Structure formats: structure tokens, C-alpha cells
C-alpha atoms as one frame of an Amber mdcrd trajectory, in Angstrom:
protein
  47.564   4.950 -27.498  48.202   7.734 -25.014  44.569   8.823 -24.705  42.134
   9.295 -21.853  39.224   6.902 -21.372  36.793   9.344 -23.035  39.192   9.955
 -25.923  39.595   6.213 -26.457  35.862   5.654 -26.660  35.555   8.564 -29.096
  38.317   6.999 -31.193  36.540   3.644 -31.133  33.240   5.305 -32.070  35.034
   6.950 -34.963  35.930   3.566 -36.456  32.300   2.555 -36.813  31.489   4.601
 -39.919  34.215   2.704 -41.781  35.036  -0.584 -40.010  38.166  -2.623 -40.762
  38.042  -4.464 -44.072  37.395  -7.892 -42.547  34.355  -6.525 -40.708  32.770
  -5.462 -43.993  32.862  -8.883 -45.646  29.135  -9.243 -45.114  26.333  -7.152
 -43.629  25.898  -9.196 -40.446  29.592  -9.007 -39.654  29.606  -5.259 -40.160
  26.514  -4.803 -37.998  28.075  -6.952 -35.286  31.227  -4.804 -35.257  29.252
  -1.568 -35.076  26.635  -2.501 -32.500  28.886  -4.630 -30.307  31.164  -1.603
 -29.887  28.140   0.521 -29.004  27.071  -2.022 -26.387  30.590  -2.249 -24.988
  30.837   1.513 -24.599  27.451   1.797 -22.904  28.276  -0.992 -20.449  31.653
   0.484 -19.555  30.128   3.934 -19.045  27.395   2.419 -16.889  30.030   0.577
 -14.859  31.798   3.873 -14.153  28.695   5.122 -12.346  27.952   1.853 -10.508
  29.420   0.316  -7.386  31.247  -2.988  -6.865  27.974  -4.845  -6.299  27.222
  -4.731 -10.040  30.460  -3.535 -11.681  31.780  -7.050 -12.472  28.663  -7.803
 -14.515  28.771  -4.569 -16.482  32.510  -4.639 -17.123  32.650  -8.296 -18.115
  29.735  -8.069 -20.520  31.167  -4.853 -21.932  34.425  -6.721 -22.532  32.514
  -9.647 -24.025  30.828  -7.364 -26.572  34.156  -5.717 -27.374  35.496  -9.221
 -28.020  32.771  -9.717 -30.608  33.850  -6.528 -32.352  37.488  -7.646 -32.279
  36.607 -11.005 -33.848  34.428  -9.330 -36.478  37.512  -7.306 -37.460  39.837
 -10.316 -37.404  41.043 -11.820 -40.710  39.353 -15.195 -40.127  37.347 -17.181
 -42.647  33.789 -18.466 -42.638  31.941 -18.130 -39.366  35.075 -18.301 -37.193
  34.458 -14.688 -36.210  31.258 -15.635 -34.382  31.479 -15.981 -30.611  28.967
 -18.390 -29.076  28.799 -18.991 -25.326  31.450 -18.186 -22.771  33.946 -20.992
 -23.386  35.156 -20.714 -19.786  33.648 -21.894 -16.495  34.196 -22.287 -12.764
  33.506 -25.070 -10.307  30.286 -23.774  -8.618  31.145 -25.358  -5.269  34.387
 -23.405  -5.281  32.541 -20.098  -4.919  31.972 -20.869  -1.232  35.695 -21.294
  -0.526  38.602 -18.845  -0.497  38.423 -16.349  -3.368  41.944 -17.196  -4.555
  41.125 -20.904  -4.834  38.188 -20.699  -7.247  38.986 -23.216  -9.995  38.652
 -22.109 -13.614  38.575 -24.329 -16.687  38.151 -23.599 -20.388  36.424 -25.390
 -23.237  38.591 -27.518 -25.513  40.801 -25.940 -28.164  38.902 -25.536 -31.423
  35.488 -25.198 -29.789  33.128 -22.280 -30.443  33.252 -20.718 -26.988  34.110
 -17.026 -26.890  37.142 -17.448 -24.649  38.559 -20.194 -26.863  38.038 -18.492
 -30.218  39.399 -15.159 -29.087  42.350 -16.858 -27.381  43.184 -18.687 -30.588
  42.948 -15.475 -32.620  45.431 -13.860 -30.204  47.700 -16.931 -30.012  46.960
 -17.201 -26.295  46.741 -20.648 -24.636  43.666 -22.379 -23.219  43.976 -25.008
 -20.499  40.780 -27.074 -20.901  40.188 -29.359 -17.867  43.474 -28.531 -16.119
  41.965 -26.079 -13.664  43.736 -22.794 -12.900  43.270 -20.876  -9.647  41.772
 -17.398  -9.745  44.606 -16.206  -7.494  47.223 -17.200 -10.071  45.391 -15.441
 -12.916  44.862 -12.399 -10.697  48.627 -12.142 -10.115  49.278 -12.034 -13.887
  47.691  -8.576 -14.109  50.332  -5.869 -13.468  47.811  -3.896 -11.404  47.750
  -6.590  -8.705  51.384  -6.753  -7.608  50.655  -5.327  -4.166  47.259  -6.974
  -3.661  47.476 -10.786  -3.785  44.335 -12.772  -3.032  46.231 -15.152  -0.730
  49.246 -15.042   1.549  52.479 -14.513  -0.391  54.722 -17.541  -0.880  57.712
 -18.241  -3.111  55.362 -19.905  -5.607  53.742 -16.557  -6.451  54.563 -15.127
  -9.890  53.659 -11.632 -11.099  53.983  -9.874 -14.460  57.423  -8.372 -15.191
  57.676  -4.995 -16.903  60.276  -4.801 -19.679  61.943  -1.408 -20.118  63.314
  -1.437 -23.659  65.259   1.831 -23.875  68.605  -0.045 -23.828  67.600  -1.722
 -27.093  68.269   1.545 -28.883  71.922   1.760 -27.826  74.195   0.826 -30.725
  74.189  -2.359 -32.794  75.222  -5.561 -31.056  74.347  -9.214 -30.550  72.605
  -8.798 -27.191  69.035  -7.635 -26.654  69.421  -5.779 -23.353  66.471  -4.635
 -21.258  65.717  -3.684 -17.677  63.227  -6.097 -16.097  61.217  -5.517 -12.921
  59.812  -5.959 -10.341  61.383  -9.101  -8.898  60.067 -10.025  -5.436  62.316
  -9.594  -2.403  63.026 -13.330  -1.996  64.591 -13.339  -5.477  66.281  -9.921
  -5.333  67.868 -10.629  -1.930  68.766 -14.294  -2.465  72.405 -13.567  -3.301
  72.587 -16.316  -5.914  71.388 -17.197  -9.400  69.358 -20.226  -8.337  66.442
 -18.164  -7.024  66.423 -16.088 -10.221  66.465 -19.196 -12.444  63.683 -20.766
 -10.398  61.554 -17.642 -10.752  62.188 -17.198 -14.484  61.285 -20.835 -15.260
  57.627 -19.745 -15.290  58.208 -17.237 -18.106  58.120 -18.893 -21.507  60.890
 -18.109 -23.997  63.240 -16.476 -21.493  65.716 -19.334 -21.262  69.396 -18.586
 -21.810  69.327 -15.105 -20.298  72.456 -13.374 -19.048  72.804 -10.555 -16.527
  75.389  -8.325 -14.834  76.744  -9.894 -11.666  78.802  -9.091  -8.643  80.832
 -11.231  -6.255  83.218 -14.022  -7.131  83.292 -15.887 -10.440  81.910 -18.970
  -8.691  78.982 -17.168  -7.060  77.990 -14.657  -9.772  75.332 -12.952  -7.656
  72.804 -11.100  -9.892  73.416  -7.366  -9.721  69.935  -6.234  -8.677  69.023
  -2.603  -8.108  66.765  -2.588  -5.062  63.752  -0.387  -4.398  62.894   0.820
  -0.903  60.164  -1.815  -0.674  62.661  -4.607  -1.288  61.621  -5.454  -4.838
  64.357  -5.408  -7.451  65.314  -4.380 -11.000  67.741  -6.381 -13.109  69.318
  -5.730 -16.491  68.891  -8.877 -18.563  70.445  -9.879 -21.892  69.406 -12.358
 -24.568  71.556 -13.246 -27.584  69.965 -12.584 -30.962  69.667 -15.656 -33.235
  72.715 -16.855 -35.130  73.052 -15.052 -38.440  71.469 -11.834 -37.229  73.460
  -8.636 -37.631  72.267  -7.347 -34.250  70.065  -4.653 -35.752  67.473  -2.832
 -33.681  64.718  -4.684 -35.566  66.262  -8.059 -34.711  66.604  -7.191 -31.042
  63.065  -5.832 -30.866  61.724  -8.972 -32.532  63.473 -11.139 -29.943  61.990
  -9.207 -27.015  58.550  -9.037 -28.638  58.547 -12.812 -29.093  58.760 -13.382
 -25.337  56.529 -10.513 -24.129  52.921  -9.369 -24.478  51.892  -5.776 -25.264
  49.996  -3.980 -22.519  49.064  -0.391 -23.246  52.275   1.318 -24.339  54.430
  -1.198 -22.442  55.486  -4.822 -22.794  55.429  -7.465 -20.075  56.731 -10.922
 -19.419  53.670 -12.888 -18.295  54.045 -16.066 -16.210  52.451 -19.308 -17.334
  49.649 -20.530 -15.057  48.520 -24.039 -14.235  49.882 -26.567 -16.718  50.265
 -23.991 -19.490  53.701 -23.594 -21.018  53.160 -19.945 -21.992  51.577 -16.879
 -20.444  48.133 -15.625 -21.457  47.523 -12.533 -23.527  46.616  -9.782 -21.002
  43.152  -9.392 -22.550  42.440 -13.063 -21.894  43.688 -12.767 -18.322  41.295
  -9.872 -17.777  38.553 -11.933 -19.450  39.092 -14.929 -17.148  39.267 -12.819
 -13.973  36.255 -10.666 -14.830  34.168 -13.630 -15.974  34.836 -15.317 -12.621
  33.951 -12.198 -10.626  30.820 -11.621 -12.715  29.637 -15.201 -12.191  30.245
 -14.877  -8.474  28.338 -11.578  -8.305  25.491 -12.890 -10.457  24.928 -16.375
  -9.071  26.268 -16.050  -5.520  25.258 -12.500  -4.525  25.402 -13.238  -0.789
  28.954 -14.544  -1.110  29.947 -11.613  -3.331  28.566  -9.166  -0.774  30.917
 -10.642   1.817  33.937 -10.259  -0.450  33.232  -6.570  -1.103  32.434  -5.713
   2.524  35.202  -3.240   3.387  34.639  -3.771   7.117  34.960  -7.539   6.962
  36.979  -8.661   3.931  40.672  -8.374   3.090  39.655  -8.517  -0.567  37.198
  -5.612  -0.609  39.602  -2.770  -1.402  41.712  -4.771  -3.914  38.499  -5.767
  -5.713  37.277  -2.167  -5.772  40.636  -1.025  -7.080  40.818  -3.662  -9.814
  37.300  -2.909 -11.062  38.086   0.814 -11.224  41.307   0.091 -13.118  39.460
  -2.211 -15.524  37.204   0.666 -16.577  40.270   2.765 -17.429  42.643   0.082
 -18.723  40.471  -2.101 -20.946  39.399   0.568 -23.484  43.084   1.108 -24.284
  43.682  -2.619 -24.660  40.567  -2.999 -26.832  41.600  -0.120 -29.111  45.140
  -1.481 -29.450  43.892  -4.957 -30.308  41.349  -3.753 -32.842  44.102  -1.912
 -34.670  46.605  -4.768 -34.344  44.219  -7.516 -35.447  43.204  -5.463 -38.497
  46.841  -5.027 -39.508  47.160  -1.392 -38.402  44.344  -0.424 -40.730  42.641
   1.906 -38.237  45.594   4.088 -37.204  46.920   4.289 -40.769  43.884   6.243
 -41.966
């Protein structure tokens, strides 16, 4: 939805007089949808007037209430729409160490925790006791490409934007898209090995092809380089056998390996021992939950992280919290419509 933050909240408010069908299955479910959205809006608006000392708390709990509205609108049976507890936690001792190294775990698949139930509704993985670093989750958000929480190494993976305009050119057996940004060590490597190593973290992207230059033996990927050294690459995937190469088939192939984010689609790297990337909403959830727990239970430590005069993380944290206030309403509105089968925008 190409709307401003205020317009998005007005749109969301406008759904409350007639919630999605699933949210009207019983009175409590309907009331949860309506009032959880009201709470989410109030918390996000309060966050917009607050500073980084309290913003993580307001934004996370606003997102948490929006998650309750999303689940109330989801076509799930029984009490599966109820969210109880967080379903995600951090190692408390880790709060005293480097911000990037805070360890995050989730409750087991099938449990009642909010993170788990919403993840399952969105077909997004949970990782249970196999801890994931905050720094790795942080890097999965497109907003954080230029603001890592730790020194950059070749193990870092960031979200890749997929430009799909080439999908609309003709009818053929290749789904062709422009993918970026690849980090300089990949874009300047001069061989396919660095590209294959990087792409191994992106589920479902195996078997890609790309334009190349150089000799037949070398087949150097034909990157287009930005001034900052990061690169763009046209990538191709073959549509399944038996397909006629229609636009719908090619779109379905790209959609199967990407996640929607606003009006765009991204390849999201898998983190920890996961084999697939998280839905962007769940990445935001994990990052904001961690920051809110740090701000709430370790205020002295949090104050050090947001001290602009003494912390490398202060400005990136400020920036991310500001972007969360603007980005998440769009993601919430999109998901509410998607999870209700397009019922809201079809009115």
C-alpha cells in the first residue's frame, strides 16, 4: 500500500467496523481484533513522540498487539488465534556483552507463545534452542545494510532486493530479475565461487544462472557496480518442467523464494541453523523484542548503547526505531489483508 503512516492507520481503523470474516467467528475474537488494533495504534503514535530510551518498549508492544489482531483475522480453528506469552527469549547474561552477540532462542514449534504461533501462521521458521545472534537478525532487515552491529566479515548476509520488471518481458522459460545489493567482496571477486558461497544462505535459490563475462572457463558474473562498491546482478531461474513460461508461472517461482516487504520483494538469508529466511515481520519482532527487553530490564546497559557520544550503535539504533514507526504499519496492513484472503482491499 502506497500510503503515509497516518493514512495507513486510518485505513486500519476503517477495518474495525467490519472486521475480516474470521475475526467475527465469536464475540471475543472480534473484540480482540478491534481493541488490539486500537492499542497498537496508540502505542505507535506514542512512540513517535518518545525518544530511544522508551521507544523499543512502545514499538514492540504495539507490534505485539497488532500481532493479536492479525491472528484474530487468520483462518485458524479453535483457540489457535490466541497469543499467550512471548514465545521468544534471550540469555540474560548476554545483555552485558556486545550488542551483536545477544543470543536469542524461541519456544518449541507448536507451543502457544506469540512468536511461535504467528510464525507458524506466516510459514516462517522458529529455531527453538539453537540460539541466533541479534547481529544476524539485525542484518536481515533491509534498513540495516549500512549499519551492522559488528565489524563486517565475509560471513555477513543482508537482505537482497528483487527487481521484477524483467518478468514482464515476453513469454519464456526463465524467470529473470535484477538482484541487489551484493557486498563488495562478492561483486569484485571475479569468479562464481564467491557468488555461490553467498547465495547458499538464501533458501530456494539453487540452480540460478546469470550473465557472465571473461572466458568460458572463468565465467565471471557480470555485476553492475555502484560507486560504493556494492553490486547488481541479473539472475535467472528456470520455470518448472511443463510450464509454458507464462508471467504467472514466473511470478510464482520468484514469489516462492522471496518474502513481501512493503511493495517490494526480498530474498532473506537464513540465520543460525534455519534452512529458510524469516518473514520480515518476525525478524522485526525478534529484534524489537530483544531491544525492548534490554531497555526494560537492563536500563543502565541500554543507556550506554544509545549514548551518541560513546556508542557506535547509538545512531543506528535511533535510525532503526524511527524506521520501525514508519515501516511496520505498512507491513501490518499488508499482512492483515493477505491473511484474510484479500478481504479488506476487495471491499
